[in-house]
N, C-alpha and C positions, 0 to 999 in steps of 0.2 A: 459545383464546377467539375466537369468530367476530366479524365486524365489527358485527353488530346488537347482540350482547350487550355489546361494548365501548361502543357508543354509549349504551345504556341505563344502564350503570354510570356513565359520565361525566355523563349528564344528571341522574341522581339525586345524584351528588356535587356538581354545580353548584347544584342546588336546596338541598341541605343547607348548602353553603358560604354561599349568599346569606342564608338564614334565620339561620344562626349569626352572620354578620357583622352582620346587622340587630340581633340581640339583644345581641351583645357590645359593639357601639358604644354602645348605650343604657346598658349597665352601666358601661362605661368612663367615660362622662360623668356617672355617678352620678345618673342619672334614675330615676324610679319606673318600673320595668319594666311593672307591671300596667297602670297608667293610660296609659303611652305606647303599649303594644300595643293597648289598647282603642280608642285614638284612630286608630291607623295600621295595624291589621292588614290592612285592605283594600288599602292602598298596598303592603304587603309582598307580598301575593298577586299583585297586578298586576306588581310588580317582578320576582318569580320568573318569571312568564309571559313578560314582556318580555325578560328576560335569556336564557332558554332559546330564545325565538324568534329573537333576534339571533344567538345562537350557531349556530342552524340556518341562518339566512339567509346568514351569512358563512362557512359551512362549517367552523366551528371543530371540529365533531364528526367532520370528515373528515380531520383532520390525522393523518399517520402519525407516531407518537411517536418512532420511530427517526430520522426525518429532519426534525423540526420546525426551522424556520429563521426568518430575518429577516422574510420576507413573512408568515409565520404570526403573528409577534409584532405586526406592524402591524395585522392583523385583530383581534387581541385588544385592542390599544389602542383601535381604533375602537369595539368593543363596550363597553369600559369607559368611554369618553368619553360615549357615549349614556346609559349607566347613571348616570354622574355628573350629567349634566343632569337626568335623571329624579329622582335623589335630591335635588338642590337644589330642584326644584319641589315634591317631597314635603315637604321640611322647611319650605318657605315656606307651603304650604297647611295643614300640620298644626300645631296649636298646641303640641304636646308635643315636637316635634323641633326641633333647632337646626342652623345651617349646619355646625358642626364635625362633627356626626353624619354629614352627607352626605359629607364628605371622608373620614372614617374608613371608612364602608361601601364607598366607591368604591375606596380603596386596598386594603382587605381582599379584595374580589372580584377585583381585578386580580392580586394576588399568588397567591391560591389558583388562579386560572385558569392563570397562568404556570407555577406549580409542577406542576399536574396535567398540563400538556402538555409541559413541558420536563424533567421529572424524569429521563426515560430518557437524554436527551442529556447531562445533568449527571452522572448516574451513570456513563455510558459513558466520558465524558471523564476523570473521577476514577479509574475503574478502569484505563483505559489509560495514564494518567499514571503510576500506580504501576508498571504493567507495563513502561512505557518505561524507567524508571530501572534495572530489573533485567535488561534485555535482554542477550543473549549478545554477547561480544566478537567472535564469528565472523561477525556480520552484515556484509553488504556496506555499505560507507560510500559514500554517494551525494552527488554534487554536482548541484544543480538549477540550470540556466541559464534564467533568466526568473522575475522576481518578480511576475508578473501572476496572473490568475485561474487559469491552468493550473498554474503552480507551486504556488499556494496549495492547490489541490485535491489535487495529488499528495502534498504534504507531509502534509496532513491524513490522507489515506488510509494513507500509510506509517506514521504514528504511531498509528493506531487499528486497522488491520486486522491480523488474525492470519495472513493468507494470505501475507504478503510478509516475507522476511528481509532488509529494507533499512532503513537508518538515514540520513535526510538530515542532513548535517553542515554544509553551507554552501550559500549561494545567490549567484549572480552575476547582475548586471543592468547594462545600459548607461545606465539612468536615474540621473543623479547624486543626485536627491532620495531615491532608495531605498537608496543605499549607507550602511552603518553603522546601518540600521534593521533591524527584525525582522519576519519573516513566519511566523506560527504557531510562534513561539519559535526560529526558525532565523535566524541573522544573514546579511544581505546584505553579503558581505565586500568585493566589488569589482566591476569590470566584466569584460566578456568577453575583454579583453586579458590578464587575469590567470589564465587557466585553469590553466596549468602551475604557477604559483606556489602557488595554493590547493589544487590537487590533491595537491601534495607536502606542504603544510603540514598538511592534514587527513587524509592517508593515504587518499585517495579511490580506490575500485576501479571505480566506475561513474559515468558522467555521463549525465544525462537533459536533453535540450534541450526545454524546455517553452515554446516560442515559436511556437504554431501559426499566428499571423497574420504572422509575419516573412516577408520576401521571400526568394526562392531565393538571392539574392546574399548576404544576411546569414547565412542558414543555412550556405552554402558557406564563408564566412569563419570562422564559429564552429566548424564541423566541422573545418576545417583546423587551428585552434588546438587542438582536442581531440586531433587525431592526434599532436600533439607529446608527449602523455602516453601511458602504457601502459594507460589505462582503456578499458573497454568503453563505447561510446557508443550511446545510443538517443535516439529522438525521438518526440514526440507526433504522431500522424498528420495532423490538420488542424483548422482553425478550426471546421468544421461540427460536430465532436464536442464542442466547448465549448458551442455554442449549444443542442445537444440534451442536454447533461448527461451525455455518454457518456465523458468523460475520466476515466481511472483508471490506476493503476499497470499494470494488465494491458493497457491500450491502447497502451503505448509499444512502439515497434518499432525495430529496428536502423536506423541512418542508412543510407539507400539511396544508390546512386550517382546517382540523379536529384537528390538533395539536394546533390551535389558538382559537378554539371555547371555550376553557377554562372549559370544563366539561368532566366528565367521560362517558364512553359508557353506555347506558341504559342496565340494566340486566333484564332478563326474567326468569320465572319459567318454566324450560324445562319439568318438570313432568306434568304440566298442559297441555302443548302442546301435549305431548305423549298421554295423556288420551283420547283426542277426535280424534286424527289423526291415531294412531296405528291401523292397521288391517282394515282400511277403504279405499274405492275407493275415491281418491281425484282428483278433476279437477281444473286446473288453466287456465282461459281464458287470452289471452294476455301473455301466459307463456314464450314467447321469449323476452319480453321487459325488461327494467331495473328492475322494481319491480317484474314482473312476474317471471323472471329467478331466482332472489334471493329467491322468495317464493318456487320455485321448488327445489333449493339447500337445503334449510332448511327443507322442508317437506320430502325430500328423505332420510334424516338422522333419521327420526322418524317412520320408519317401516310402511309405508302405504301398504295396500293390493295391490293397483295399483295407479300409478300417471299418470294422463292424462294431457298432455300439448296441449292446443288448441290455435292456432295462425294463422293469415292470412298471415304473412310474413315468408316465408319458410326459408330464410337465418338465421334469429334469432332462429327459432325453431330448425333448424339443429344444430346450435352452442351449445345450451343448451342440446340437445339430446346427442351429442357426448361427451360433458363434463361429463354428468351424467353416461353414459355408461363406460367411463374410470374410474371414481372415485367410482362408486357404481355398479359394474357389476351384482350384484344379484337383483337390483331394477326391479320390474315389471313396465316397462315404456311404455307408448303409446303416440305417437305424432300424432296429427291430424291437417291437414291444412284446416281451415274453417273460415268463417266470422260469427261473432255474429249477423250480419244483416240478415243472411239467416235463417229465422224462421224454415223452413222445415228441414234444415240440423241440426240445434241445437236440434230440437225436436227428430230427429232420433238418434243423439248421446246420448242424455239422456235416451231414450227408450232402446237403445242397451247396454249401459255400466252401467247405473244406479249408477252414483256417489252419495256418501253420504255427502261429503263436497265439496263446490264450492267456490273458490276465484275468484272473477270477477275483473280482472285487465285490461281487454281489453278496450281501450278508446283512442280517440284523445285527446291529452293533451297540445299541443303547443298553447299558448294564441294568439300570433299575427297571426298565420296561420289560426286558427279557426275564427278569427274576419273577415277575408275575405272569409271564406267558412262556414257560419253558418248552411247551410242546411246539410253539411257533418257532422258537430258536432252533430246535432240532430239525423241524421240517425244512426250514429255509437254509440254515447254515450247513447242517450235516447232509440232509437230503439233496439240497441244491448242489453242493460240492461233489457228492457222489455221482449225480447225474452228469454234470459237466466234465468231471475227470474221466468217467467211463467213456463218454462220447469222444473225448479228446484222444484216448488211446485207440479206440475202435476205428476212428477215421484218420489216423496218421498225423496228428498234431506233433510238431517237432519239440516245442517247449510249452510247458504249462506252469504258470507262476501264480501261486496262491497268495493273496494278501492276508497275512495273519497278524497277530497282536501279541504284545508282551503279557497280556492278560491270560494267554494260553499256558503260561508257566505257573505251576502250582495254583490252579485257578480257585477262586473263592466265589465265583459267580457262574451262572449257566452259560452266559455268552462266551466267557473265556474257555469253559470246558468244551463247548461245541467247537470252538476254534482249534482246541488241542486235538479233538477227534478228526477235524479236517486235515491237520498236519499228518496224522496217522494214516488217513486215507491216501494222501498223495505219496507218502513214502511206500505204502504197500502197492499202489498202482505202478510205481516206478519199476517194481520187480515183474509186474504182469505184462507191461507193454514196452515198446521201444521209445515211447515219448519220454522226454526228460522232465520229470515233475520236481518242482522245488517250491518252497514256501519262504516268505520274507516276513520277519517279525519287526514291528516298530511300535512305538508308544503313542502318546497323545499327539494329535496333529493340530497345530494352531490354526484356528479359523474354520475348521471342518464343522459340518452340521452337528449340532449338539455338544460342541466342545465348550470348555469353561470360559474362554475369552469372550465370545459373543454374549454369553449369559451375564457375565460381570458388566459388560458395556450397557446392556439393557437395564440392569439393576441400578447402575449409576445414573442413567438418564431418567429413571423413574424416582430418583431421590433416595434409593436404598431401601432396606439394608442389602448389602452383599451377603449371600449365604455361602458359608464354607462348612463342609461336613465335619472337619476335624482340624485342630490347630497344627497338628504335626503331619498331615497328609502331604506326600510328595509325589511328583510325577515327572517322567521324561517328556520332553517336548521337541517337536520338529515342525518346520513349516511344511505346507502341502507340497510345494515344488521340490524341496529337499527330499522328502520321503519318496516321492514319485521318481525322482532322478536316481535315487539309490535302488529302488525297485527295478528300474529299467537296467541299471548296470549289473545288479545281481543276476538278472536274467542272462546277461552275457557270460557270467561265470558258471552257469548251470551245467552240471555233469549228470544230474539225476539223483534224487533222494535227499538233497541237502535242505537244511533249514538255515537261511541266511538271517543273521542278527545285525541290526543297524546300531552303530554307536551314536547315541543321542546326547552325549556330554553328561554333565552332572544333573541329577534330579533337582527340580525346582519346588520349593515349598509353596503350596497353593495359598496359604494364609499371607505370606509375604507378598506374593503376586497380587493379591487383592488390595493390600495396603498401597503398593506401588501404583496400581491402576487408579486408585482414588486420588493420590497425590498428583499424578500426571494429568488428571482431568481438572486440576485446579481446586480440589476440595481438601478438607482436613479430615483424616480418618477419625471416626468416633465422635467428631463434632458435627461436620456437615453430612457425612455418610457413615452409617454404622456398619459393623461387620457382625453377623450373627452366626454362631456355631450351632449347626442343626443336628450333629451326630452322624456317624457313618450310616450310609444307606445299605440295605440288604445286598450282600455280595461284594461290597466295596472294601478294598485293601487300603492300609496306610501307605504302602509302597508297592511298586511293581518290580518284577524280576525279569531279567532277559534270558536266563537259562535255568534249566532244572539241574539238580546236583550231579546227575550222571552224564550231563552233556558237557563236552569240552569245546573250547573255541579254537578255530584255526584261522589264521589271518589270510586275507586275499590281497591282491595288488592294491586295492583301495583300502586304506587303513580304517575307514569308517564302516567297512563291511566285513563281518566275520562269519564263519560257518560253524554251526553247532553239529556235534557228532551225531549221526543217525542212530536211533535206538532200534534194537531188535523187536519186531512186532510179529506176532502170530497171525498171519494174514487170513488163514482159514477161520480161526476163531473170531477175528475182527469182523469179517463179512457176515457171519452167522449172527453176531450180536447187533450189527448195524441193521439187519433186516428186522430183527425182533424190536429194536428201538424205534424204527420208523413206523412199524405196525402199531406199536403202543402210542406213538405220537399222534397218528391219524385217528386212533381210538380215543383220544383225549384223556389219557391216563392221568391220575393224580400223583403217580409215583415217578414221574419222569426224572427228577433230580437223582433219585436213588438208582435208577437204571443207568443214567449217565455216569454216576460214580462207579458203578460196576465196571465200566469200560475205561474210566480215567481215575485210577485209585488216588492220584494226587489232588483230586478235586475235593475241597473242603466245603460241604454244604452249609449255607447260611439258612437256618430254620426260621428266621424272622419273617420271611415273605410268604 
């Protein structure tokens, strides 16, 4: 039945109901029907027209019967109230009708309107209530944490939808006023300190954290309690999905490691970012990578004159291009396939498009792979940075931001050592040109290509084991949006020559992270999924450092961003050694790590690779 036909049927039904209520009320009061109608038929016709008009005006005919709710009830009450006033006036003016008649007619049209709009909800509830009692014992028994709107919506959907084989059996909440009360028929048994107790009592197999507005600290605490059980733990994504009505059972996701880091997302001052990006030609090298693509996403929302994405890998470049075209169709976007190693191509790009802001994210970053290919690390990271930085100064770039890493500090691998040389290059270039050259150091990025989290997820899906290189290895972690936001804001602070260091909170023990991921996937560590310690890989540290001993930290307006003290570099000697190093790299020397060590004395060579 199409929408127009439904509307016509409801309209006819309302007309019939109003006339029937009019007539029945007269008969109920034992009045003379013929004489009463002779006196008041005109009022009845006007009442029908008024009733239908009010229903149209308040969109009563637009209600979706499957989803009629409280707001629809309020609109029906408003229509009925107006009709009640009209009926009282009719009974006052007409000599044949009394005030009791007005009340009876009003009540009748109210109930007929409610029944006609809510019958489907009532039928659905009764049908599913019957089905609920007969459900299979093989269902997943679910604990809901959070007796608010999200919990209510999840319980309602589990109880009514045929798509999910889940039965909510108990609810926990930290609000003492809610404890021992019921939400959609399910008891709020206790608070979040009682997770283990009630999981055992009710035989819970799955736990859903339905607290989308809770802080990261609270989510971390609750998730840690859930880990003490053998239950699979999931979480509602975010508060915005509540406000848009998108929360459902299908929206829940496994608790992510970002929920367990125990800190809030880092905030940035967007006005500062707007100030130096808006209206400028911005280039991102390595724009198709994990960091580069997120840089492009955030830059594209700050009104650049043009965004240039430069990347050697066409598939990644194509993906971010198509995403930005879909989401920001008015963006002036240019995607170029080119290698930062190609000095002539880079020079031509800068000469032709004259970017004013450059984010240099193009680099080889995989530590173990670079240990066995040190010449490639030098060609791409050092040679590429030298080419792009030189072109930036030559063609009048205002700001050049190098994406660096905490592995550049006292490096034990060739990747970190080449990144330290990149920092030295931009600090030297800052003295040579008017361009403001800066570098930004941060640690491991959650979810980036090659990071530990996707690896652990794959290993869990494959049944294990999870591989950890050392039981005591620790790392700093940030999310991709966090890291990129801070990179963008650090660019706003650029005065030239600085190395910005991002505060990433406390280091996380990778072994503990592996245990947590196994538990949160619903498995038992060492029983269902094993953890295998494989030994440190060539070039791998037990812990990372943010600063070298001789670097001091100076705070910026954003407490999460600090500035490392620039070190004195002999620029003439640096460029001589860079030329020699690149010549050797292209000659495929076997001594590249020793050559790099000569330029970076803090580099400790791992001879195992």
